[in-house]
PAFIVO-459753 format. One record per residue: residue in three letters; x, y, z of N, C-alpha, C in turn. Coordinates in steps of 0.1 Angstrom, whole numbers, padded with zeros to 4 digits, always signed. Atoms other than C-alpha are relative to their C-alpha. Last residue first. Example, Ala and Ser with C-alpha at 12.3 -4.5 7.8 and 13.67 -1.06 7.14 Angstrom:
SER-0009-0011+0000+0137-0011+0071-0008+0011+0008;ALA+0009-0012+0000+0123-0045+0078+0009+0012+0000;
//
This chain:
GLY-0006+0012+0006+0975+1100+1495-0001+0000-0015;ARG+0010+0006+0008+0951+1125+1509+0005-0011-0008;LEU+0009+0009-0008+0976+1130+1536-0011-0006-0008;PHE-0007+0012-0004+1002+1143+1512-0009-0009+0007;ASP-0002+0009+0012+0978+1167+1495+0007-0013+0004;ARG+0013+0005+0004+0967+1181+1529+0001-0009-0012;VAL+0002+0012-0009+1003+1185+1539-0013-0006-0003;SER+0001-0003-0014+1006+1209+1509-0001-0013+0008;ALA+0003+0011-0008+1016+1209+1473+0000+0003+0015;PRO-0011+0008-0004+1017+1243+1456-0005-0012+0009;LYS-0004-0003-0013+0986+1256+1439+0011-0009+0004;ALA-0006+0011-0007+0978+1257+1402+0004+0005+0014;GLY-0014+0003+0003+0955+1283+1389+0005-0011+0009;MET-0002+0009+0011+0923+1300+1401+0015-0003-0002;GLY+0000-0006+0013+0917+1314+1435+0002-0010-0011;GLY-0012-0007+0004+0907+1296+1467-0001+0006-0014;GLY+0002-0008+0012+0881+1278+1486+0013+0007-0003;PRO+0001-0014-0002+0893+1251+1510-0002+0008-0012;GLU-0011-0007+0006+0886+1215+1499-0002+0015+0003;PRO+0002-0008+0012+0861+1198+1521+0012+0008-0004;ALA+0001-0014-0003+0874+1172+1545-0002+0008-0012;ALA+0014-0004-0002+0867+1136+1536-0002+0015+0002;LYS+0006+0002+0013+0902+1129+1522-0015+0005+0001;MET-0005-0011+0009+0917+1145+1554-0007-0002-0014;LEU+0006-0012-0004+0896+1122+1576+0004+0012-0009;LYS+0014+0001+0003+0906+1091+1557-0007+0013+0004;GLN+0001-0001+0015+0943+1101+1559-0015+0000-0004;LEU-0003-0014+0003+0940+1106+1597-0001+0003-0015;LEU+0012-0007-0003+0923+1072+1600+0002+0015-0003;MET+0011+0003+0009+0951+1055+1581-0012+0009+0003;PRO-0002-0008+0013+0978+1073+1601-0011-0003-0010;ALA+0000-0014-0002+0962+1060+1634+0003+0008-0013;ALA+0013-0007+0005+0953+1025+1622+0001+0015+0001;LEU+0002+0003+0015+0988+1009+1623-0012+0009-0004;GLY-0011-0006+0008+0997+1024+1657-0002-0001-0015;ILE+0003-0014-0001+0963+1013+1671+0010+0008-0008;GLN+0012-0003+0008+0968+0978+1657-0003+0015+0001;PHE-0004+0000+0014+1003+0976+1672-0011+0004-0009;ALA-0009-0012+0002+0991+0986+1706+0004+0001-0014;ILE+0009-0011+0000+0963+0960+1704+0008+0013-0002;LEU+0007+0000+0013+0988+0933+1693-0010+0012+0000;ALA-0008-0005+0011+1011+0942+1722-0007+0001-0013;ASP-0004+0012+0008+0985+0938+1749+0007+0006-0012;ALA+0007+0003+0013+0986+0968+1771+0004-0013-0006;GLN+0003+0014-0001+0997+0983+1805-0009-0003-0013;SER-0012+0008-0001+1015+1017+1804-0002-0016+0000;GLY-0008-0003-0012+0987+1038+1791+0012-0009+0000;LEU-0002+0012-0008+0963+1022+1766+0008+0003+0012;GLN+0012+0008-0002+0946+1051+1747+0003-0012+0010;LEU+0011-0007-0006+0973+1077+1751-0012-0009+0003;TRP-0003-0003-0014+1001+1052+1746-0011+0008+0006;ALA+0000+0013-0007+0986+1038+1714+0002+0003+0015;LEU+0013+0003-0002+0979+1074+1702-0002-0014+0007;GLY+0007-0009-0010+1014+1084+1708-0014-0003+0003;GLY-0005+0003-0013+1029+1054+1690-0007+0009+0011;GLY+0004+0013-0004+1008+1059+1660+0004-0004+0014;LEU+0014-0001-0004+1015+1096+1660-0006-0014+0004;LEU+0000-0003-0015+1052+1088+1660-0014+0002+0005;ILE-0005+0012-0007+1048+1071+1626-0001+0002+0015;MET+0011+0010+0000+1027+1100+1613+0004-0013+0007;GLY+0011-0005-0009+1053+1125+1625-0011-0010+0000;LEU-0005+0003-0013+1081+1105+1607-0011+0004+0011;THR+0000+0014-0001+1061+1107+1575+0004-0005+0014;VAL+0014+0004-0002+1055+1144+1580-0001-0015+0001;VAL+0003-0005-0013+1093+1149+1584-0015-0004+0003;TRP-0006+0009-0010+1100+1127+1554-0003+0004+0014;TYR+0007+0013+0001+1076+1147+1532+0005-0010+0011;PHE+0013-0002-0007+1091+1180+1544-0008-0013+0000;ILE-0002+0003-0014+1126+1167+1534-0013+0001+0008;ARG+0000-0012-0009+1115+1167+1498+0001-0004+0014;LYS-0014-0006+0000+1125+1140+1472+0001+0012+0010;VAL-0009+0009-0007+1094+1119+1479+0014+0005+0001;TYR-0001-0003-0014+1072+1149+1470+0010-0009+0007;GLU-0011-0010-0002+1078+1144+1433+0003+0003+0014;PRO+0004-0014-0003+1055+1113+1433+0012+0009+0002;LEU+0001-0004-0014+1071+1082+1419-0004+0014+0001;ASN-0001-0015-0002+1063+1077+1382-0002+0003+0015;PRO-0012-0005+0007+1070+1040+1373+0002+0015+0003;ASN+0004-0013+0006+1046+1028+1401+0013+0006-0007;GLU+0001+0002+0015+1055+0991+1407-0004+0013-0007;ARG-0012+0007+0005+1068+0996+1443-0001-0001-0016;LEU-0006-0008+0010+1042+1023+1452+0011-0007-0008;GLY+0010-0003+0010+1019+0999+1471+0006+0008-0012;TRP+0002+0012+0007+1049+0985+1490-0010+0002-0012;TRP-0011+0002+0010+1058+1020+1499-0002-0012-0008;HIS+0002-0011+0010+1023+1026+1515+0011-0002-0010;LEU+0010+0004+0009+1026+0992+1532-0002+0010-0011;LEU-0005+0011+0008+1059+1002+1547-0010-0005-0010;GLU-0008-0006+0010+1043+1034+1559+0007-0010-0009;ASN+0009-0007+0009+1016+1015+1577+0008+0006-0011;ALA+0006+0011+0009+1042+0991+1592-0009+0007-0010;ALA-0010+0003+0010+1060+1022+1606-0005-0011-0010;GLY+0000-0012+0009+1028+1033+1623+0011-0002-0011;GLY+0012+0000+0008+1025+0998+1638-0001+0011-0010;ALA-0002+0011+0009+1061+0998+1650-0012-0001-0009;VAL-0008-0005+0011+1054+1032+1665+0003-0010-0010;GLY+0008-0009+0008+1026+1017+1685+0007+0006-0012;VAL+0008+0009+0008+1049+0989+1696-0010+0008-0008;GLY-0009+0007+0010+1074+1015+1708-0008-0009-0009;PHE-0003-0010+0010+1047+1036+1726+0008-0006-0011;VAL+0013-0003+0007+1034+1006+1745+0003+0010-0012;ALA+0003+0012+0007+1070+0995+1754-0013+0002-0008;LEU-0009+0000+0012+1080+1031+1764-0003-0012-0009;ASP+0004-0010+0010+1050+1034+1787+0008-0001-0013;SER-0007-0013-0002+1058+1001+1804-0005+0010-0011;GLU+0002-0006-0014+1041+0968+1810+0008+0012+0002;LEU-0009-0010-0001+1034+0952+1776-0002+0007+0013;ALA+0003-0011-0008+1017+0919+1776+0011+0010+0001;MET-0012-0004-0008+1022+0894+1748-0004+0013+0007;
//
């Protein structure tokens, strides 16, 4: 299906990003110990940002003319690629002891 507007490309990319989050929650469905961060507003803001990132990257790469499946795939892949990059990034040096959770911890999954 051909998309012929900026908003359509962005929207389908956002749908791909949302599908990625749905897959993440599907993977947690049988986990009896949900992570503590799911109760924090910061987690949900970052989640929304990741979904919007999928739409933004689809629009940046494809513009206003695109195939819907390609836009969806870019939206789906964008959060996954960012998570893989964060997992590969070296841990910053620091002191001893426990440190508070950060965006880096969230993205490392």
